[in-house]
C-alpha positions in Angstrom: 87.1 11.4 -260.1 84.9 11.5 -263.3 81.6 13.8 -263.9 79.5 12.8 -266.6 78.5 15.2 -268.8 76.6 13.2 -271.7 73.9 11.2 -270.3 73.4 13.0 -266.9 73.0 17.0 -267.0 75.1 18.1 -265.0 75.4 21.6 -262.9 77.1 23.1 -260.1 75.5 24.9 -257.5 72.5 23.6 -254.7 70.1 21.4 -255.9 66.6 21.3 -255.2 66.1 19.6 -252.3 68.5 22.2 -250.9 67.2 24.8 -252.6 66.4 27.6 -249.7 69.7 26.5 -247.7 72.3 28.7 -247.0 75.8 26.8 -247.5 78.2 26.8 -250.7 77.5 25.3 -254.0 78.4 21.8 -255.3 78.4 19.7 -258.3 75.2 17.7 -259.0 73.5 15.8 -262.1 69.7 15.3 -263.2 69.4 12.1 -265.0 67.8 12.4 -268.6 65.3 10.6 -270.0 65.5 7.5 -271.7 64.5 9.4 -275.1 67.4 12.0 -274.8 70.1 9.1 -273.4 69.1 6.7 -276.2 72.0 5.2 -277.2 74.8 7.5 -275.9 77.3 5.6 -274.4 80.1 6.4 -271.9 82.8 3.2 -271.2 86.2 3.5 -269.5 89.0 1.7 -269.9 91.5 1.7 -266.8 95.1 0.6 -266.7 95.8 -0.7 -262.9 99.3 -2.3 -261.6 100.9 -1.8 -265.5 97.9 -3.6 -267.1 94.9 -2.5 -268.7 91.4 -3.4 -268.2 90.6 -6.2 -270.5 86.7 -4.9 -271.0 85.5 -1.6 -271.3 83.5 -0.6 -267.4 80.3 1.2 -268.5 79.8 4.4 -267.0 76.9 5.5 -269.0 74.4 5.4 -266.1 77.1 6.6 -263.7 77.0 10.5 -262.9 80.2 10.0 -260.9 83.2 7.8 -260.7 85.6 8.6 -258.0 89.1 6.7 -258.1 91.1 7.1 -254.4 94.6 6.8 -255.4 95.5 5.7 -251.4 93.1 2.6 -251.9 94.6 -0.1 -253.7 91.4 -1.5 -255.1 90.7 1.6 -256.5 93.8 3.5 -257.3 94.3 3.8 -261.2 97.6 4.7 -263.2 95.4 6.2 -266.4 91.6 6.3 -267.7 90.5 6.7 -270.8 87.1 8.0 -271.2 85.3 6.9 -274.2 81.7 9.0 -275.7 79.8 7.5 -278.1 76.5 8.2 -279.6 75.4 5.2 -281.6 72.3 7.0 -283.3 73.7 6.4 -286.7 70.6 6.6 -288.8 70.3 10.1 -288.5 72.6 12.2 -290.4 71.0 15.5 -290.8 71.5 15.4 -286.8 73.6 17.9 -285.1 76.7 16.5 -282.7 75.9 15.5 -279.5 76.1 18.4 -277.3 76.0 18.3 -273.5 73.1 19.3 -271.6 74.8 21.0 -268.8 78.2 21.5 -268.2 80.6 19.5 -270.2 81.9 16.5 -268.6 85.1 16.6 -267.1 88.1 14.7 -264.6 89.0 16.2 -260.9 91.8 15.6 -259.8 93.7 16.2 -256.3 95.7 14.8 -254.1 93.7 15.5 -251.0 93.9 12.0 -248.5 91.1 9.9 -249.2 92.5 6.4 -247.2 92.2 5.6 -243.5 92.4 8.4 -241.2 93.7 8.5 -237.4 95.5 10.6 -235.1 94.9 12.5 -232.3 92.4 14.9 -230.2 91.8 17.2 -227.2 88.9 18.6 -225.7 88.4 20.9 -223.2 86.0 23.2 -221.6 87.0 26.0 -219.1 84.7 28.2 -217.7 85.5 30.8 -214.6 83.3 32.9 -213.6 81.9 34.3 -209.7 79.3 31.3 -209.2 81.5 28.7 -211.1 84.4 27.2 -211.6 84.4 24.3 -213.9 87.3 22.0 -216.1 87.1 19.2 -218.4 89.4 17.3 -220.2 89.8 14.6 -222.5 93.0 13.7 -224.4 92.4 11.2 -227.2 96.0 8.8 -227.2 94.0 7.2 -230.5 91.3 8.6 -233.0 91.0 6.2 -236.2 88.1 5.8 -238.7 88.1 3.5 -241.9 86.6 3.5 -245.0 84.6 0.7 -247.2 86.4 0.4 -250.9 85.1 -0.1 -254.1 86.3 -2.4 -256.7 86.3 -0.8 -260.3 82.9 -2.9 -260.8 81.0 -1.3 -257.8 82.4 1.7 -258.8 81.1 1.5 -262.4 77.5 0.1 -260.8 77.5 3.5 -259.4 79.0 3.3 -255.7 80.2 7.0 -254.8 77.3 8.6 -255.4 73.8 9.5 -253.9 70.3 9.3 -255.7 67.7 11.4 -254.4 65.2 14.2 -255.7 61.4 14.2 -255.7 61.3 11.8 -258.4 63.9 8.9 -256.7 67.1 9.0 -258.5 66.3 12.6 -260.4 69.3 14.3 -258.9 72.6 12.7 -257.9 75.7 13.9 -256.1 78.8 12.2 -255.0 78.9 10.7 -251.7 80.8 12.8 -249.1 79.7 16.1 -250.6 78.6 18.5 -247.9 75.6 20.2 -248.9 74.8 23.2 -246.5 75.7 21.8 -243.5 74.1 18.5 -244.1 76.9 15.8 -244.5 76.2 12.6 -246.6 77.4 9.2 -246.6 80.7 8.0 -248.4 82.5 9.0 -245.3 84.3 7.2 -242.9 83.5 4.8 -240.1 84.7 5.3 -236.2 87.5 2.0 -235.8 89.2 2.9 -232.7 88.5 5.3 -230.4 90.8 5.8 -226.9 90.4 8.8 -224.1 91.3 9.7 -220.8 89.1 12.2 -219.1 88.9 14.2 -215.8 86.4 16.4 -214.7 86.0 18.9 -211.8 83.4 21.2 -210.9 82.3 23.9 -208.2 79.6 25.7 -208.3 77.2 27.9 -206.4 73.6 28.6 -206.1 72.1 31.0 -203.9 72.9 29.2 -200.1 74.2 25.9 -201.8 77.3 24.9 -202.6 78.4 21.8 -205.2 81.6 19.7 -206.2 81.6 17.7 -208.8 85.0 15.2 -209.7 86.0 12.4 -211.8 88.2 11.0 -214.4 87.8 7.7 -216.4 88.8 6.3 -220.3 86.3 6.7 -223.3 86.7 3.7 -225.9 85.4 3.0 -229.4 82.0 1.3 -227.5 81.3 4.3 -225.6 80.6 6.8 -229.0 77.1 7.3 -229.3 78.0 8.3 -233.3 80.5 9.7 -235.2 81.3 10.4 -238.8 84.2 11.7 -240.6 83.8 12.8 -244.5 86.4 14.5 -246.9 84.5 16.4 -248.9 86.2 16.5 -252.5 83.3 17.6 -254.3 82.8 20.3 -252.4 82.7 23.8 -253.8 84.0 26.1 -251.2 85.9 29.9 -251.0 88.2 28.8 -248.5 89.5 32.1 -247.7 90.3 32.2 -251.6 88.3 34.5 -254.3 88.4 31.4 -256.8 86.7 28.0 -255.7 88.4 25.3 -254.9 87.7 21.2 -255.2 88.3 18.5 -252.7 90.5 20.6 -250.0 87.4 20.4 -247.0 86.1 17.4 -244.2 83.6 17.4 -241.0 83.7 15.0 -238.4 81.6 15.1 -235.4 81.2 12.2 -232.9 79.6 12.1 -229.6 80.9 10.0 -226.5 79.3 9.3 -223.1 81.5 7.0 -220.2 78.9 5.5 -219.1 80.8 2.9 -216.7 82.8 5.4 -214.8 81.1 8.3 -213.6 81.6 11.3 -212.2 80.5 11.8 -207.9 79.0 15.2 -207.0 77.0 16.9 -203.8 75.9 19.7 -202.6 75.0 21.1 -198.9 72.2 23.8 -198.5 72.2 26.6 -196.5 70.4 24.3 -193.7 73.4 21.8 -194.1 71.7 19.4 -195.8 73.8 17.0 -198.3 72.3 15.6 -201.5 75.1 13.4 -203.6 74.9 12.1 -207.2 76.5 10.4 -209.9 76.5 11.2 -213.7 78.1 9.8 -216.6 80.8 12.0 -218.6 80.4 13.2 -222.1 81.1 15.1 -225.0 81.4 16.2 -228.1 83.7 16.4 -231.2 83.8 18.8 -234.2 86.1 20.0 -236.6 85.5 20.9 -240.2 86.1 23.9 -242.8 83.3 25.8 -241.4 85.1 26.4 -238.7 87.5 28.7 -240.2 85.9 31.7 -238.7 86.6 31.0 -235.1 89.8 28.5 -235.6 92.9 27.5 -236.7 92.8 24.8 -240.3 96.0 23.8 -242.1 95.3 21.5 -244.6 99.0 20.7 -245.6 99.9 21.2 -249.4 100.8 17.0 -249.2 96.9 17.0 -248.0 97.5 13.9 -246.2 97.1 16.1 -242.9 94.9 17.8 -241.2 95.8 20.6 -237.9 92.8 22.4 -236.7 92.1 24.4 -233.1 89.2 26.2 -232.3 87.3 27.2 -229.6 83.6 28.8 -229.2 82.7 29.7 -226.0 84.4 27.6 -222.7 84.8 24.9 -225.3 88.6 24.2 -227.3 88.7 21.1 -230.0 92.0 20.0 -231.4 92.1 17.5 -234.2 95.4 16.1 -235.2 94.8 13.6 -238.4 97.1 12.0 -240.8 95.9 10.2 -244.5 97.1 6.7 -245.0 97.3 4.2 -247.9 94.9 1.6 -247.2 96.4 -2.2 -248.4 
C-alpha cells in the first residue's frame, strides 16, 4: 500500500471523528487545500505480468493506494512512485517537504484474496435450574471481495473519506478504528451449518424442555462482515506496532424455516407448547486475544482462532486463496 504524504497531511493516531474512542491508532490522511497542493503531483508507473504500464497513474488525489497481490487485477511486480513539484517560477522557494509523515510504501504477506473455511458455534449451560446445549457446525464459510483495477485504485478505490468537511480526512478501507469496522472487506458468499438445540429448565414449579435441529444456509444470514485490516496499528502482544496482521469477522444467522419446539408443564399440569427459530452470532478477531487463542500463520494466509466467553465458544478456521 502506498501512502501519499506529499499532497495529503499523513498522520497516525485516532482521526478526529473518533476522538474519545478507545482503540488502536491507525493511519489516516487530511486533504491539503488547493493552494497548498498547487502543482504538486504524485504519479505511479506499475509493472504487471512483465509489462510496464504505458502511462503513469495519477495518485495526486489519492491518499492510500492498496494493491492486493492475491488478486490478479491488482497484483503488481514493481512500482515506481514519482513525486513532482511543478512550481518552477519560485526559484527562492525551499524544497517541498511533507506536511506530516513522509510518503511511504507498506508491504505485508497477510492474505487479501477470497477467504473460506469452517467454524463451530457451541453453547453449554449446566446450572441447577437449566441445562442447555446448542451447536452449529459450519462445514462451509466463504467470503468474497470485489477486486479493483489499477484505474479504479488510481480513482480512490480502497479508501474512505469522512470528517466535518466531506473528504477532509481519509482512512484506508478495511481499517478498524476503535471497535468500528469500515468497508473494504468481504461479503458472505456461502455458508452451510448443521445445528442442534436441546434445553431443560425450571422456574418454580414449572418445567420446560426444548429440542430441534436443522440446517443454516447463506440465505439465513441477517448480516455478515469480514475485514482484513492491513492498515491497523496494534501491538498484538508485542512492544512495537505491527501493520497488516489483523482481521475482524461478525455474522448473524436465524433459521426461520426450521424451528425448534418447546413445551412447559406447570404445577397444575397445564401444558404450553411453542416454537422458536434458532439463531446465533459468529464473531472473531484480534480483540479476542485476552480470552482466547488467535494464530495467524507466518504465511499470512491461514487464521485459526478459538475463544470462550461465559457459555459461548466459537472456533474459526479460515484460509485465503488467490482471486483469478
